[in-house]
C-alpha positions as CSV (number, residue, x, y, z in Angstrom):
1,X,-0.3,-7.8,-1.4
2,X,-2.2,-5.1,-3.0
3,X,-0.6,-1.8,-4.0
4,X,-1.7,0.9,-1.0
5,X,-2.7,4.1,-2.6
6,X,-3.8,6.4,0.0
7,X,-6.3,9.7,-1.0
8,X,-6.1,12.0,1.1
9,X,-8.9,15.2,1.5
10,X,-7.5,18.6,1.7
11,X,-10.0,20.9,3.9
12,X,-11.1,20.6,8.1
13,X,-8.7,17.1,6.9
14,X,-5.0,17.9,6.6
15,X,-6.1,21.9,7.6
16,X,-7.0,21.6,11.1
17,X,-10.4,23.8,9.3
18,X,-12.6,24.0,6.5
19,X,-10.6,27.4,4.7
20,X,-13.7,28.1,2.4
21,X,-15.9,28.2,5.1
22,X,-13.4,31.0,6.8
23,X,-13.2,32.5,3.5
24,X,-17.1,33.0,4.1
25,X,-17.2,33.8,7.6
26,X,-15.1,36.0,6.7
27,X,-16.3,38.3,3.9
28,X,-19.5,37.1,2.6
29,X,-22.8,38.2,3.9
30,X,-25.1,36.5,5.4
31,X,-27.3,34.6,2.7
32,X,-23.4,32.3,2.5
33,X,-24.9,30.6,5.4
34,X,-28.3,28.5,4.1
35,X,-26.4,27.5,0.8
36,X,-23.9,26.6,3.6
37,X,-26.4,24.1,5.1
38,X,-28.6,23.0,1.5
39,X,-25.0,21.6,1.0
40,X,-24.7,19.8,4.2
41,X,-28.5,18.0,3.8
42,X,-27.0,17.1,-0.1
43,X,-29.6,19.2,-1.6
44,X,-27.7,21.2,-3.3
45,X,-24.8,19.4,-5.5
46,X,-21.3,20.5,-4.1
47,X,-20.5,22.1,-7.3
48,X,-23.5,24.1,-6.9
49,X,-23.2,24.9,-4.1
50,X,-20.0,25.9,-4.3
51,X,-20.5,27.7,-7.0
52,X,-23.2,30.2,-5.3
53,X,-20.7,30.6,-2.6
54,X,-17.9,32.0,-4.7
55,X,-20.1,34.2,-6.9
56,X,-21.4,36.1,-3.9
57,X,-17.1,37.0,-3.1
58,X,-16.4,40.0,-5.5
59,X,-13.4,39.3,-7.7
60,X,-11.8,42.6,-6.9
61,X,-11.5,40.5,-3.6
62,X,-8.7,38.2,-4.8
63,X,-5.5,39.7,-3.1
64,X,-7.3,40.6,0.0
65,X,-9.2,36.6,0.4
66,X,-5.9,34.5,-0.3
67,X,-4.2,36.3,1.7
68,X,-6.3,36.5,4.6
69,X,-7.3,32.3,3.9
70,X,-2.8,32.0,3.1
71,X,-2.2,33.5,6.9
72,X,-5.3,31.9,9.0
73,X,-5.1,27.7,7.7
74,X,-3.1,26.0,9.8
75,X,-1.9,21.9,9.0
76,X,-3.0,19.0,10.9
77,X,-0.4,18.6,13.3
78,X,2.1,15.2,12.1
79,X,0.8,16.0,8.4
80,X,5.0,16.1,7.2
81,X,5.5,13.1,8.8
82,X,2.6,11.5,7.4
83,X,4.0,12.1,3.9
84,X,7.3,11.3,4.9
85,X,6.4,8.4,5.8
86,X,4.4,7.0,2.9
87,X,7.8,7.9,1.2
88,X,9.9,6.0,2.6
89,X,7.1,2.3,2.2
90,X,6.3,3.9,-1.6
91,X,2.5,4.1,-0.7
92,X,1.0,6.6,-4.0
93,X,-0.5,9.8,-1.6
94,X,-2.8,11.9,-4.0
95,X,-4.6,14.6,-2.6
96,X,-7.9,15.2,-4.3
97,X,-10.3,18.1,-3.1
98,X,-13.1,20.0,-2.9
99,X,-10.8,23.0,-2.2
100,X,-9.4,25.5,-4.4
101,X,-6.4,26.5,-5.8
102,X,-5.4,29.5,-5.7
103,X,-4.7,28.1,-1.5
104,X,-4.4,23.6,-1.5
105,X,-1.9,24.6,-3.8
106,X,1.0,27.1,-1.6
107,X,0.1,25.3,1.0
108,X,1.2,21.9,0.4
109,X,3.6,23.4,-1.9
110,X,7.6,20.9,-1.2
111,X,5.8,18.3,0.6
112,X,3.4,17.4,-2.6
113,X,4.1,16.5,-6.2
114,X,1.6,19.3,-8.2
115,X,0.9,16.4,-10.0
116,X,-0.8,14.7,-7.1
117,X,-2.4,17.6,-6.4
118,X,-6.8,17.2,-7.4
119,X,-8.7,20.1,-6.7
120,X,-11.0,22.9,-8.3
121,X,-10.4,26.1,-9.9
122,X,-10.5,29.5,-9.3
123,X,-11.3,32.3,-12.0
124,X,-11.2,36.4,-10.7
125,X,-11.9,37.7,-14.2
126,X,-15.9,37.7,-14.4
127,X,-17.0,40.8,-11.9
128,X,-17.5,37.5,-9.2
129,X,-15.4,34.6,-7.8
130,X,-16.3,32.2,-10.4
131,X,-14.8,27.9,-9.0
132,X,-13.6,25.5,-12.8
133,X,-13.8,22.2,-12.6
134,X,-11.1,20.2,-13.8
135,X,-12.3,16.8,-12.7
136,X,-15.5,17.4,-12.5
137,X,-17.5,13.5,-12.9
138,X,-17.2,11.1,-14.9
139,X,-19.6,8.9,-16.5
140,X,-20.5,7.0,-13.9
141,X,-21.2,9.6,-11.2
142,X,-24.0,11.7,-10.7
143,X,-24.0,13.4,-7.4
144,X,-22.5,16.7,-9.1
145,X,-18.9,17.0,-7.1
146,X,-16.9,19.4,-8.2
147,X,-13.4,17.2,-7.9
148,X,-15.4,14.4,-8.1
149,X,-12.9,11.8,-6.0
150,X,-14.5,9.0,-7.4
151,X,-13.8,8.9,-10.4
152,X,-10.3,10.2,-10.1
153,X,-10.5,7.7,-7.9
154,X,-11.4,5.1,-11.0
155,X,-8.7,6.8,-12.7
156,X,-5.7,6.2,-10.7
157,X,-6.8,2.6,-9.4
158,X,-7.6,-1.2,-10.2
159,X,-8.3,-5.2,-8.6
160,X,-4.7,-4.9,-8.1
161,X,-4.6,-1.5,-5.9
162,X,-5.6,-1.4,-1.7
163,X,-8.0,2.5,-1.9
164,X,-7.4,4.6,1.6
165,X,-8.8,7.3,2.2
166,X,-9.0,9.8,4.4
167,X,-11.6,13.0,5.1
168,X,-14.0,14.5,7.5
169,X,-17.3,15.3,5.5
170,X,-19.9,15.2,3.1
171,X,-17.5,15.8,0.2
172,X,-15.5,12.2,1.0
173,X,-18.3,10.5,1.6
174,X,-19.0,9.3,-2.2
175,X,-15.0,8.5,-1.8
176,X,-15.4,6.4,1.9
177,X,-17.9,4.3,-0.4
178,X,-15.1,3.2,-2.8
179,X,-12.7,2.8,-0.3
180,X,-10.7,-0.6,1.2
181,X,-9.5,1.6,3.9
182,X,-11.9,5.1,5.8
183,X,-9.8,7.3,8.7
184,X,-12.8,9.8,9.1
185,X,-12.9,12.5,11.3
186,X,-16.2,15.0,12.1
187,X,-19.2,15.1,9.7
188,X,-17.5,11.9,7.7
189,X,-17.9,9.1,10.9
190,X,-21.9,10.6,11.3
191,X,-22.1,9.3,8.2
192,X,-20.1,5.9,7.4
193,X,-21.8,5.0,11.1
194,X,-25.2,6.2,9.8
195,X,-24.9,4.2,6.4
196,X,-22.3,1.5,8.1
197,X,-19.0,2.5,6.3
198,X,-16.3,0.6,8.1
199,X,-13.4,3.4,9.2
200,X,-11.4,4.3,12.1
201,X,-11.0,7.4,13.8
202,X,-8.0,9.8,13.8
203,X,-8.1,12.9,15.6
204,X,-3.7,13.7,14.0
205,X,-1.4,12.3,11.0
206,X,0.3,10.7,14.3
207,X,-3.0,8.6,14.0
208,X,-3.0,8.0,11.4
209,X,0.6,6.7,10.6
210,X,0.0,4.8,13.5
211,X,-3.2,3.4,11.6
212,X,-1.3,2.5,8.5
213,X,1.3,0.1,10.6
214,X,-1.0,-1.7,12.9
215,X,-2.3,-2.9,9.5
216,X,0.7,-3.7,7.9
217,X,0.1,-0.9,4.8
218,X,3.2,-1.8,2.5
219,X,4.2,-2.2,-1.1
């Protein structure tokens, strides 16, 4: 039996809302919406779009932005139990996020080991907030992903692993194409249906546990 391995998105998947969108709604000037729409229509790469979004925010707002995002973020029901389930069944769990370190890491502290978290990083040393990309695309990906989920999946899995991808948005689509099982919500469901990618829907992480139990996905 293949070893299951889980690659789980953060924004809109582990959290109830997309934290980058929440930051932009609170702090960014109106032009952020046009950039967001271009990302969703795949007219801009994730890397281009997210860089441009954060470029709209002055670095002097660092503490205000961090305090806001940590205060408003809400973890989806059942996530703690899901993490416990993966540990009990010895299923490696990696968080692969297009989110930014200053909110992803604090919100997962005590639940997920830091070396199992892959996300982008913020640099506040310039005039505006600059995003850095420690996990950008490998030679097999030219999508400008930012945090490249397909590249991370290729790095951490092989032909003996059963790849489970959990996500909600356009940033999870390329990962879903590589998965043996996709567990999806929101916009990712639309894209999976459009491209005939099989998936199972979820609302809470209790649903995710049920899906894993139903499929007897254990090592």
